Structure formats: structure tokens, C-alpha cells
BAFI-142259 format. One record per residue: x, y, z of N, C-alpha, C in turn. Coordinates in steps of 0.1 Angstrom, whole numbers, padded with zeros to 4 digits, always signed. Each point is the difference from the previous one (the first is absolute). Layout:
% residues N
XYZXYZXYZ
...
% end
This chain:
% residues 224
-0261+0131-0121+0008-0012+0000-0008-0012+0005
+0002-0011-0007-0007-0012+0004+0005-0005+0014
-0009-0004+0008+0003-0006+0013+0007-0013-0001
+0011-0002+0007+0007-0013+0000-0006-0009+0011
-0006-0011-0004-0008-0008+0010+0009-0012+0005
-0001-0002+0013+0009-0009+0007-0008-0010+0009
+0003-0013-0002-0005-0010+0009+0011-0005+0009
-0003-0001+0013+0009-0004+0010-0004-0014+0005
+0010-0010+0000-0003-0013+0005+0010-0004+0011
-0004-0002+0012+0009-0004+0011-0010-0006+0010
+0005-0011+0007-0009-0007+0009+0000+0006+0014
+0009+0011+0002+0000+0007+0013-0007+0013-0002
-0010+0002+0008-0008+0013-0001+0008+0012+0003
+0009-0001+0010+0008+0012+0003+0009+0004-0011
+0005-0010-0008+0009+0003-0011-0008+0007-0011
-0012-0006-0003-0008+0006-0010-0004+0015+0003
-0003+0002+0013-0003+0014+0004+0012+0009-0001
+0012-0005+0003+0012+0008-0001+0003+0003-0014
-0001-0009-0009+0002+0002-0014-0010+0010-0006
-0012-0001+0004-0011+0009-0004+0004+0014+0004
+0004+0002+0013+0003+0013+0005+0012+0006-0008
+0010-0007-0004+0011+0005-0007-0005+0004-0014
-0008-0007-0006-0004+0002-0014-0011+0011-0002
-0008+0001+0010-0011+0010-0001+0004+0014+0000
+0013+0002+0003+0005+0014+0000+0001+0006-0014
-0001-0009-0010+0001+0005-0014-0015+0002-0005
-0003+0011-0004-0014+0003-0005-0003-0007-0012
+0010-0004-0009-0003-0006-0012+0000-0015+0001
+0001-0006+0012+0000-0014+0002-0013-0004+0008
-0006-0011-0004-0012-0005+0007+0002-0014+0004
-0003-0003+0013+0000-0014+0005-0014-0005-0004
+0000-0008-0010-0014-0005-0005-0004-0013+0007
+0009-0006+0008-0005-0012+0007+0011-0006+0008
-0003-0009+0009+0009-0008+0008-0003-0015+0000
+0010-0008+0002-0003-0014+0000+0009-0006+0011
-0005-0011+0006+0006-0006+0012+0008-0013-0004
-0001-0005-0012+0008-0011-0004+0001+0000-0016
+0008-0009-0005+0003+0000-0014-0012-0002-0009
-0009-0009+0005-0012-0003-0008-0010+0012-0001
-0001+0007+0011-0008+0012+0000+0006+0010-0009
+0013+0001+0001+0007+0010-0009-0003-0003-0015
+0001-0012-0004-0003-0004-0014-0014+0004-0003
-0010-0004+0008-0014+0003-0002-0002+0015-0001
+0006+0008+0009-0003+0014+0000+0007+0007-0011
+0012-0005-0004+0007+0006-0012-0009-0002-0012
-0006-0012-0002-0008-0003-0011-0013+0009+0000
-0005+0003+0012-0012+0008+0001+0003+0015-0002
+0011+0005+0007+0003+0014+0001+0009+0005-0011
+0008-0009-0006+0010+0004-0011+0008+0012+0005
+0008-0002+0010+0009+0011+0005+0012+0002-0009
+0006+0012+0001+0012+0002-0008+0012-0007+0007
+0000-0001+0013+0010-0006+0008-0005-0009+0011
+0006-0012+0002-0003-0008+0011+0012-0002+0008
-0001+0003+0013+0011-0001+0010-0003-0014+0007
+0009-0009-0001-0002-0014+0005+0010-0003+0010
-0004-0004+0012+0009-0006+0010+0003-0014-0005
+0013-0004+0000+0004-0013-0005-0005-0012+0008
-0002+0003+0013-0003-0012+0009-0014-0001+0005
-0010+0002-0009-0014-0001+0004-0005-0014+0000
-0010-0003+0009-0006-0014+0000-0009-0003-0012
-0003-0012-0002-0008-0006-0011+0006+0002-0014
+0005+0011-0003+0008+0002-0012+0010+0010+0002
+0013-0003-0002+0011+0010+0003+0000+0011-0011
+0007+0011+0004+0001+0011-0009+0005-0003-0014
+0010-0009-0001+0006-0003-0013-0009-0007-0009
-0007-0010+0005-0010-0007-0009-0012+0009-0003
-0004+0009+0010-0011+0009-0002+0004+0010-0012
+0013+0004+0000+0004+0009-0010-0001-0007-0014
+0004-0012-0001-0001-0007-0013-0015-0001-0004
-0009-0003+0009-0014-0001-0003-0005+0014-0005
+0004+0010+0007-0005+0014-0004+0005+0004-0014
+0013-0003-0002+0006+0005-0013-0005-0009-0011
-0004-0012+0002-0005-0008-0011-0013+0006-0005
-0008+0006+0009-0013+0007-0004+0002+0014-0003
+0009+0007+0007+0002+0015-0001+0014+0002-0002
+0006-0002-0012+0014+0000-0003+0006+0014+0002
-0008+0011-0001+0005+0013+0001+0000+0005+0015
-0005-0008+0009+0000+0004+0014+0014+0000+0006
+0004+0010+0007+0013+0000+0007-0001-0008+0013
+0011-0007+0003+0000-0008+0012+0012+0004+0009
-0003+0004+0012+0011+0003+0010-0001-0010+0011
+0012-0007+0002+0000-0011+0010+0007+0006+0013
-0007-0003+0011+0006+0003+0014+0005-0013+0006
+0012+0000+0006+0005-0012+0006+0009+0003+0012
+0002-0010+0008+0010+0002+0011+0013-0006-0004
+0001-0006-0012+0012-0008-0004+0004+0004-0013
+0013+0003-0002+0006+0003-0013+0011-0009-0004
-0002-0013+0004+0010-0010-0004-0001-0002-0015
+0010-0006-0006+0001-0002-0015-0012-0007-0005
-0004-0011+0007-0011-0008-0006-0013+0007+0000
-0002+0009+0010-0012+0008+0000+0000+0010-0011
+0012+0006-0002+0001+0010-0011-0003-0006-0013
+0005-0012-0003-0002-0007-0012-0015-0003-0002
-0006-0004+0011-0015-0003+0000-0008+0012-0003
+0004+0011+0006-0007+0013-0003+0001+0004-0014
+0012-0001-0006+0002+0004-0014-0008-0010-0009
+0000-0013+0003-0007-0010-0008-0015+0003+0001
-0005+0005+0011-0014+0002+0001-0005+0012-0008
+0009+0008-0005-0004+0011-0008-0001+0014+0007
+0004+0000+0013+0000+0012+0007+0011+0009-0004
-0003+0013+0000+0010+0010-0004+0003+0010+0011
-0004-0004+0012+0004+0008+0012+0001-0010+0011
+0010+0003+0009+0003-0009+0011+0006+0008+0011
-0007+0001+0012+0006+0007+0011-0001-0009+0013
+0009+0003+0009-0001-0007+0013-0010+0007+0009
-0008-0008+0008-0010+0006+0009+0007+0010+0009
+0012-0004+0004+0007+0009+0010+0004+0014-0006
+0000+0000-0013+0003+0013-0007-0012+0007-0006
-0012-0005+0003-0012+0005-0007-0002+0015+0003
+0002+0004+0013-0002+0014+0003+0009+0009-0008
+0012-0005-0003+0010+0008-0008-0002-0001-0015
-0003-0012-0005+0000-0003-0014-0013-0001-0007
-0011-0002+0007-0013-0003-0006-0004+0010-0010
-0001+0013+0004-0004+0011-0010+0008+0000-0012
+0014-0001+0002+0009+0001-0012-0003-0012-0009
-0002-0012+0006-0003-0012-0008-0013+0002-0008
-0010+0005+0006-0013+0001-0007+0002+0011-0011
+0007+0011+0003+0003+0010-0011+0007-0006-0012
+0010-0009+0003+0008-0006-0011-0009-0009-0008
-0009-0008+0006-0008-0009-0008-0011+0008-0007
-0005+0011+0006-0009+0008-0007+0005+0006-0013
+0013+0002+0000+0007+0006-0012+0006-0011-0009
-0005-0013+0002+0004-0011-0008+0015-0004+0002
+0005+0003+0012+0014-0004+0003-0001-0011+0010
+0012-0005+0004+0001-0010+0010+0006+0006+0013
-0002-0007+0011+0005+0004+0013+0004-0013+0008
+0013-0002+0001+0005-0012+0007+0011+0004+0010
+0003-0009+0009+0011+0003+0010+0013-0002-0008
+0011+0005+0007+0013-0001-0006+0004-0014-0003
-0005-0010+0008+0004-0014-0002-0006-0005-0013
-0012+0005-0003-0005-0004-0013+0008+0005-0011
+0004+0012+0001+0009+0006-0011+0013-0008-0001
+0005-0004+0011+0013-0009-0001-0003-0013-0007
-0012-0006+0003-0003-0012-0007-0002+0002-0015
-0006+0011-0004-0002+0003-0014+0014+0002-0007
+0008+0007+0007+0014+0002-0006+0008-0013-0001
-0003-0009+0009+0007-0013-0001-0005-0008-0012
-0010+0005-0007-0004-0007-0012-0013-0008+0001
-0008+0001+0011-0012-0007+0001-0010+0003-0012
-0001+0013-0003-0010+0004-0010+0007+0001-0014
+0012-0004-0002+0006+0001-0013+0002-0014-0006
-0008-0010+0005+0001-0013-0005+0009-0010+0006
+0008+0005+0010+0009-0009+0007-0007-0006+0012
-0009-0009-0003-0008-0006+0011+0008-0011+0006
-0003-0005+0012+0007-0011+0006-0001-0012-0009
+0010-0009+0001+0000-0012-0008-0012-0009+0005
-0005-0009-0008-0012-0008+0003+0001-0007+0014
+0012-0005+0003+0001-0007+0013+0000+0009+0012
+0000+0014-0002+0000+0009+0011-0014+0008+0000
-0009-0003-0009-0013+0006+0000-0007-0004+0013
-0006+0010+0006-0007-0003+0013-0011-0010-0003
-0002-0009+0010-0011-0010-0001-0014+0007-0001
-0001+0012+0006-0012+0008-0001-0004+0003-0014
+0010+0002-0009-0002+0004-0013-0005-0012-0009
+0001-0012+0005-0004-0012-0007-0015-0003+0003
-0006+0007+0009-0014-0002+0004-0009+0009-0009
-0012-0005-0003-0009+0008-0008-0007+0010+0010
-0006+0010-0006-0007+0010+0009-0010-0007+0009
-0008-0009-0005-0010-0007+0008+0007-0008+0011
+0011-0007-0003+0008-0008+0010+0005+0009+0011
+0005+0012-0003+0004+0010+0010-0011+0004+0009
-0012+0001-0005-0012+0004+0008-0003-0012+0010
+0001-0012-0005-0003-0012+0008+0011-0001+0011
+0012+0002-0003+0011+0000+0010-0003+0010+0011
-0003+0012-0004-0003+0011+0010-0011-0004+0010
-0011-0005-0006-0011-0004+0008+0003-0012+0010
+0007-0010-0006+0004-0011+0009+0010+0004+0011
+0009+0009-0004+0009+0005+0010-0006+0009+0011
-0012+0006-0003-0007+0008+0009-0009-0009+0009
+0000-0014-0002-0007-0009+0008-0013-0004-0005
-0004+0004-0012-0012-0004-0006+0000-0015-0004
-0011-0007+0002-0001-0014-0004-0002-0001-0015
+0002-0012-0006-0002-0001-0014-0015+0003-0004
-0009-0003+0008-0014+0003-0003-0002+0016+0000
+0006+0006+0010-0001+0015+0000+0007+0006-0012
+0012-0005-0004+0007+0005-0012-0009-0001-0012
-0007-0012-0001-0009-0002-0012-0011+0010+0000
-0006+0003+0012-0011+0010+0001+0005+0014-0003
+0011+0004+0005+0005+0013-0003+0003+0003-0014
+0006-0011-0007+0005+0002-0014-0011-0005-0010
-0012-0004+0005-0010-0004-0009+0002-0012-0008
+0006-0010+0006+0004-0013-0007-0005-0011+0008
+0000-0012-0006-0004-0012+0008+0011-0004+0009
-0004-0008+0011+0010-0005+0009+0010-0008-0007
-0004-0008-0009+0009-0009-0008+0010+0008-0007
-0004+0011-0006+0010+0009-0008+0009+0006+0010
-0004+0004+0012+0009+0006+0010+0010-0010+0004
-0005-0013+0002+0009-0010+0004+0011-0003-0011
-0004+0001-0012+0009-0002-0011+0010+0011+0000
-0004+0012+0001+0010+0012+0001+0010-0003+0011
-0005-0004+0012+0008-0002+0011+0011-0011-0003
-0005-0011-0006+0009-0010-0003+0011+0004-0010
-0004+0008-0010+0009+0005-0010+0010+0009+0006
-0004+0009+0009+0009+0009+0007+0010-0008+0008
-0004-0009+0008+0009-0008+0008+0010-0007-0009
-0004-0005-0011+0009-0007-0009+0010+0009-0007
-0005+0012-0004+0009+0010-0007+0011+0004+0010
-0004+0003+0012+0010+0005+0010+0007-0011+0008
-0004-0012-0003+0006-0012+0007-0002+0001+0015
-0012+0004+0005-0003+0001+0014-0008-0012+0004
+0001-0003+0013-0007-0011+0006-0009+0003+0012
+0000+0013+0004-0008+0004+0011-0005+0014-0001
-0011+0003+0007-0006+0013+0000+0010+0010+0006
+0008-0004+0010+0009+0009+0006+0010+0005-0010
+0005-0009-0009+0009+0005-0011-0007+0010-0009
-0013-0002-0002-0007+0009-0009-0002+0014+0007
-0002+0000+0013-0001+0012+0007+0013+0008+0000
+0011-0007+0003+0013+0006+0000+0003+0006-0014
-0003-0007-0010+0002+0004-0014-0008+0013-0003
-0013+0000+0005-0008+0012-0003+0005+0012+0007
+0005-0002+0012+0006+0012+0007+0012+0005-0007
+0009-0009-0004+0013+0004-0006-0003+0006-0013
-0010-0003-0007-0003+0005-0013-0011+0012+0000
-0002+0005+0012-0009+0011+0002-0015-0002-0005
-0004-0013-0001-0014-0003-0002-0008+0003+0012
+0006-0002+0012-0006+0005+0012+0011+0007+0008
-0004+0008+0009+0010+0007+0008-0003-0002+0015
+0011-0002+0008-0002-0001+0014+0002+0013+0007
-0009+0004+0008+0001+0013+0007+0012+0000+0009
+0007+0011+0001+0012+0001+0009-0004-0003+0014
+0008-0006+0008-0002-0003+0014+0001+0013+0008
-0009+0002+0008+0000+0012+0009+0005-0004+0014
+0010+0007+0005+0005-0004+0013-0009+0004+0011
+0002-0005+0012-0008+0003+0012+0000+0014+0003
% end
């Protein structure tokens, strides 16, 4: 039987090790690589060509959703499994739009991870019950929200979403240009277009927008 090769991408080392420990119990599965952010995940997927990529949704530099789109544009047959701490409707829509066919909560990984990978290996899907409810409500049957209700996030291009994430993470325009391999002037143009599209007037609005749309995630506050 052909070995099923898996790439794990999460910015927390303890999470990657935990996922690896769960998956290594299967002799026909191989962890072929790990990545600490979305950009490294895209690069390693291109290099290693895994059968499945497990992506944390809230990674720095490039989030899991945009990383999924990059990976699927080059490797359309690769399976994508998204890990998240949030299953709100807008996150579910974004996961489906990104092309992922598996979606589990991090809090449920110990229970659901192996079943999710088995389902994707068999060319099936694996979603939470809330996703199933959304599908039944007609999201995937053509009954999309009316144009005035489409999320602002969906009006941005892939490149603009990348710029938003980097700016929200505190990168300067010069740093954004360097990371994305563009001129500072082009980065400034992207920033201006984003602010115009979203009708924003400050970076704080951009940061709040990025958090609400899962382009970046805020770590939970730990009590004393």
C-alpha cells in the first residue's frame, strides 16, 4: 500500500509535536515535513508534494486559508485539513472558499484528527456539525448571500489579504514589500487600495478587521 504523506503546519511547536504523535500511530502514514508559518508551508508543499497538508488557520506571515489557496493552485489534488479555534459562520465560509475539504477544532484534535485524515485519504470530507448545518442551509447549493451582505474580506484579492495580514502583524510597508517581493511603491498602492475598499482610515481598524476575519488570531488570555 502506498504511504500517505502528510505535511503539518502550525506556529506552535507543542501543537506540531502533538499532531505528529497522534498521526505516527498509523504505519501507512508518513509525516514528511513540518512548517512554522504559511509561507514555509507553501514552500515545503511545493518541494515535498504531500498527499495532505494540515494547516493552522492562524499562522504568522501567511494564514492557513491563504496558504491553502497557494498550495491548491500549484497542487490541486493535495488534500487540505484546516485546524482552528473558531467555528463561526464567516470562518466556515472562508474555509470552504479556500478549497479545504476538512475542518476540525483544535480543541477536538485528539478526538477527531485521525478520523479526519482517514476521511480525506478516502477522498471524502470531514467537517464539524456546524459546517453541515451551513451546507444544508444552502451555502453550497448556489444560495449565496446577496451582494450587499458579502463579507468585505471576499472583495479583497489574494495579494491584498496577504498585505492586510502583514500590516496587522505590525510589519512596516517596507517590510511588507520585502516579504512579498515587491517594490515599496507597490506595497503602498496595495495598502491604499485596501483602505479604500474597506473604507478604513486607520491601522487600528485594519488590525480589528484582520482579527475578525481570521487573517490573524489573538492568543487566548491566560489567567494568573
